[in-house]
C-alpha positions, 0 to 999 in steps of 0.5 A: 410752777413752784420749785425750790431756788436750788433748781435754778441753774447756776445759783449758789448756796450763798445766793439761796441763803440771801434770797430766803433771808428776805422771804423768797423761798421758791421760784415763783416768789422770785419771779414775782419779786424781781420781774421788774427792773426796779424790783431787781435793783432794790432785791440786789441792794438787799441781798448783794446778788447782782442785777444781772444774776437776778435777771438770769434766774428770773428768765429761768423762772419764766420758763418754768411757768411754761406748761409741759416744758419743765423737763426740757429746759436744760435742753432748751437752754443749750439750744440757746433759749434763755428767756420768753423772748427767746422762745417767742422768737422760735419757729416751731418746726425748727426748734422741734427738729433741733429737739429731735436731733438732740434727743432722738425720736423716742421721748422727744416732745411733739411739734404741737407741744413746741407750738404750745410753748411758743404761744405761751411765751407771749402771755407769760413774758412778764419780765421787764428788760433792764433799762439802759444806764443814762449818762448824767452830764457833768456841769463844769 
């Protein structure tokens, strides 16, 4: 789903300006320009935004891609689901019960909606995890 960058939780005006300076205007562009670790490294060098912040923003962008979930993202994030891996690891009935407890019966998504979100998490998970930093041996 296309959203302006300001829609992302925790993004600053400075971050938005830096991303726009390199041609990234909305969340879908950010997702496709920073889903790989090497691309986040390059984008970090160009913008001065840390790789870790970029990864957090990209995870938010992937959650926006889940059909029918955008309305619930703030609540889902409060429940500890910050990435597709987190969503994929959920049990649909348990997550639905947590949503019902937080929202109440009126207006909460149905259990089939939650099952659908989890099923999409596998297909939409395009974000590469950061590679661990390798230690370079020192030769004496």
